[in-house]
N, C-alpha and C positions, 0 to 999 in steps of 0.2 A: 504494500500500500504506500504510494508515493507521499501521502499526507503524513505518514509515520516515519519517513526516511529523512534525516536531517539534511541530506544533500539536495532533496527536491521539495521539502515541505513549504518553503517560501517562494518557489518558482511560480511566476504568474500563470503558467499553463496548468498548474496544479490548483492554485488558490482561486483562479477565475476560469473563464471559458478557455478551453474546452473541458476543463475539469479532469485532467489526466490522472490516472491512479496507478498505472503500471508503466515501467520503463526498463528496458534491458538494452545494453549497447555493447558492440564489439568494435575495437579500434580498426580503422582503415590505415594500416601502416605499410609503407613501401619496404622493399628489400633493403634499402639503405637506411631504414629506421625513421623516415619522415612520417609523422602522423598527419594524415589529411583530414581526419574527422572520424565519424563513427557510423556504423550501420545500426539502426535502432529499431526496436519493436516496442510499440506503445499500445495502450488500451485504456478504456474508460472505467474499467473495474480492476481491483487488485488481482494479481496472479502470482504464481510461483513457476519457475522454470526448472526442469530436471537437468541433470548433468549432461545427458544426451542432447537435450535442446540447446544448452549453452555451447556444446561442442559444434552442433550444426550451425548456430549463429556465427561462431568464429570461422567455420569453414566457408560459409557464404561470404563473410567479410573478406576473407583471404581471396576468394574468387573474384569479388568485386574489384579488389586492388589489382589483381592480375589482368582483368579486363580493361581497367583504366590504363595500366602500363602498356598493354598491347595497343590500345587506342592511341596513346602518346607516341609509341614507336611507329605506328602506321602514319601518323601525322608528320613525324619527322622524316620518314621515308618519302612521303609524298612531296614534302618541301625539297628534299634532296633531289628527287627525280625531276621536279620542276626546274630546279637550278641547273641540273645536267642538260635538260631539254633546251633551256635558254642558252647555255654555253654552246651546245652543238649548233643551235640556230645561228649564233654569232659567228662561230667557226665557219659554217657553210656560207654565210653572207660574205665573209672575208675571202674564203677560198674561191668562191665563184666570181670574184672580181679581180683575180690575179691574171696576169698575162701568161698563158700556158695552162697546164693541167696539174692537178694535185690528186694523188692517189693515197689511200691507206689500204694496204693488203696484208692479210694475216699470212705470214710466211709459211706457217706450218700447214695451212689448208688451201692457200691461194684464194681464199674468199675475199672478195672486194668489200671492204668495210665502208669506204667512202670514195667517191670520185667527183671531181668538180665538173661544172658545166663545160669547161674548156675541152674535156675529153670527147664530148658529143661532137663538137666542131672538128676536132683533130681526126677522129676515127670514123665519123659519119655514122655512128651507132647511138642508139638512145641509152640513157643512163640505165634503164631497166635491163637492156641487153647486156650492158657491161656488168651490172650487179649480178645478173644471172650466172655469169662465169667469166673469169678473166680470160679464159680460152676464146671467148667471142672475138677478142681483138685479133687473134691469129687469122681470122677470115680476111682482115684488111691489111695484114702485114705481108710484104713482098715475100714470095716463096723462098727466095734465096736467103732471107733473114730469119726464117722459122727456127732453125737450129740455135742460132745465137739468142733469139728471143726466148725459146724454151729453156735454155741454160740459165738465162737471166731470171726467169720466173721460178724455175724449179730448184735452183741452188742459191737461196738467199745468202747474202754475205753479212758478216758481222761488222763490215766496214762499208763506207760509202763506195758505190760502184756506178759505172756509167755504161750505157749501151746506145749505140747508134744503129738505126734501122730505117727502112722505108715503109711508108704507109701508102697504100693504093687509094687514090682519090676517086670520086664517083665518075669523073671524066676519063679515068684510066691513067692519068699522070701520077707521079710519085711525089710525096712530100718527105723530106728527110727530117728525122726526129732524133733528138738526143734525150734519153731518159737518165736521170740521176736518182739512185736509190739511197735513201738515208735510213738505216735501220733504227728502229726504236726498240731497244732491248729491255726485257724484264729485269727486275732487280736481282733475280737469282742468277 
């Protein structure tokens, strides 16, 4: 009975409306010990809680904290993802305005991670064709340069490397190209 408990007897919710008579609470405490509040059970008539009910109240409180922490992590992840998206967008805007082409290729899989709009002009291929496979470029590389191009693509260097080759234009003429590869190495 809250009217008999010195912690609650003078509380306005007990002495006046809504005339609470029962309160049980479990702390909402984070893993790092921060108390955020409490999960409460209240009633308008006096009650007693069993040990099992108290354990359940604490389990529910722990679950509430976990859900709040997951929500916070999700919000942080969304913020991070939005920041990454904006960074990629700025990178693309910059890369698409350089004179020439810019590629990012995963050396282990030859997957094209990024290609600037300059590649469309140079190779006469859509970005989607280029993203589908770096091998799509072989269709427009002069046949005499296929072996050198294949070696360039298949044997990534841990140092800067250069390749000169010819690209077949739509009118049948050739454009001479010089590619420079700059490896971006993982920390390991």
